[in-house]
Structure formats: structure tokens, C-alpha cells
N, C-alpha and C positions, 0 to 999 in steps of 0.2 A: 744630680751632679755631686760628687764627693767633696767634702769640705777640705780645702787645702791645708788648713791648720791641723786638723786631726789625722789627715791621710797624707803621709810624707811621699806617697807615690805620685802625687799631683803637686809639684812645687809651685809656689807663687812667684818665684823669681827665676829669670833666665839671664845668663851672662854670656856674651860672645855672639858674634854675627850668626854663626851656624845655628846655635841653640835658639836664638830669638826668631830667626827667620823660619825655622822649622815649627816652633810652637805657635807663632802668630802669622802663619802663611796667609790667612784670610784678612789680615789687618790692612787697611787702605794705604797706610804709610809704607808698610813693608813692600806691598805690591808695586807702589809707584817709585820707591827709592832704592830698591834692591841692588841695582847696578852701581850706585854711588856710595853705599854704606861701607865703611872700613871696620866698624865695631858697633855693637849694639848692647843695650841693657834694658830689661823689663823687670822692674822692681817696684813693689808697692803700687801697682797699677799705673806706673809712669813709664813711658817709652822714651828712651834716649838713644838717638842715632848719631854716631860719630861719622863725619865726612871729612875728606881732605880739604884743606883750606882753599885750594885752588878750584874746587868744585862747588863752593857754597852757593853761587848764583844758580847753577844748574839744579842743585838740590832744592833750593827754595822754589824754583819754577816747577820742579817735579812734585813737590808737596802741594803747591797751589793747584796743579792739574789734578792731583789725587783728592781734592776736596778740602784741603786745609786753607781756608780763605781769610784768616784773621791773624795778623802778627801781634802777639801780646807784648813781647818784650825782647830787647837785645841787651845783654849784659856781659860782663867779663869776670874772670877769676884769675888772680895772680898766684901761681903755684911756686913762686920763688922759694928755694933755689933749684927746684926740679926743672928739667928741660923736656919738652918745650914748655916755656914759662907761662904763656897765656892760654886760657880757654875762653872762646867766645861762644856764648849760648844764646840760641834763638828759640823762644817759646812761641809755638804756633798752635792755633785752635781751629778745629772744623766745627762750625756751627750746625751744619746739617748732620754730621756723623756723631756729634757730641763727644769728640775725642781730642786729646791734646798730645802733641809730640814736642820733644826738645831736640833741636839740631845742635850739634857741638862740633866746633873746629878748633884745633890746637895750633898755636903759633909760637915760634921761638922769638927771642928778643931781636928786634930790628926787622922782622918780617911784616909784610902787609897782607891785608885781606880785601877782597873786592866788596864794594858797597852793594847792598841789596835794594837800594832805593828804586832801582828800575823795576823790581818785582813788587815791592811794597813801599810806596812813598813815605809811609808812616815811620819807616826805619831811620829817617833823616835825623831826628833829634836824639834817638837812642844811640846811633853811631857817633854823633857829636859828643855825647856824654861819655861814652867809652873812650873816645880819643882824648877828651879833656882829663879824665880822672885816671886813666891807665896808660895813655900814650900809644895806643894801638892805632896806626893809620889805616884808613879805608880808601882804597884806590877807586876813582870814579865817583866819589861823593860830590854832590853839587856845591857844597859850601862847608868844608871841614875846618871849622874854627872852634875856639873854646866857647862853651855854653854856660859853664858854672863858675869857673875861676876867672879872674881878671886876665886880660890879654897879655900883660907883662909878667904873669906868674911863672916862676921857675919850677919845673918838675911836674909830677903827676901824683896827687895825694893818696890815691888808693893802691899804689904799688907797695909791696911789702918792704922794699928797701928805702922807702921815703921816710925821712926823719920825723919822729912823733911831733915835734914842735916846729917843723918846717925848717927850711934852710935859713941860716942867719948870716 
């Protein structure tokens, strides 16, 4: 196999749904999630699949069916002032395939996303953390309350528009 660093004819990065699905057609995640993907990226041996926020539960179920059986993390990124503002990232691992994927959904300010606790109960505390620190609500969550900040805390400290020294 030619070395991708010295042979530019074999790139190590693919961007866009069409390029990634063509290059990684035999990848388990691509096969299982092809109908739900809106964008994709393969860079530095990491596969990131973007899905619509209203299909996140279906995407997680499809990933689980494809052999991705371990939810590693749920986190968020605030892209303020860019819209859509929030990116929710789900890191998922397949122990049998020894592969990782990242599912990404983008949300505008004030939008909600469905909880994936029905697929992976371990998402409970991760989603509560994202809610507490970023203010992203998860519909269908069994107990969406603050987990790190006091109950009477105003605001969400990891938002980019949150004051550095808090509200006074």
C-alpha cells in the first residue's frame, strides 16, 4: 500500500458526504448510517458524521445496530456568534470493530434535541452536564436538572457570551 504522506494520489483526509462515503464504503458506520448523514469528515483517522438534530436518536440506534456499542462521551461546543450556535458531539466506540466515530448535531439558540438515554442510559449525566454548562435542553430526558452548578445559579458558564467573572 502506498504511503499517503509521500504519495499525494492517496489522500489521508476526505471531506464531504460523497467523498467520505465513496472512500470508506466498507466502514461499518458508513454502511449503517448512510441514510441519516448530512455531512461527513475523515481526517487524521477520525470519522465525524453530521446528522440532523431531529434524527439523533435514530442515528444512535443505527450506530448501535452497526456494532458501535459504547457511548464514550457527550459534549457541546459553543460557536457563538456563528449560527447554528451549538454543536452536540457524541463519541461512540465499537469494542469488537476497534473503531470510533463521532456523531455531530448542530442546534440554533433555543432549539432542543432529543435525549439518547433510551439508546444509551449512560448519556444521562453527560446530557445533564451539557444542559447545566451550555443551556442546551434535551427533550425526553428522565431528570434534566443541574448537575454541577447550584440550582439557583443564573446562566450557563461555558457559553461564550457568559461574563468571565459571572453575573453580579
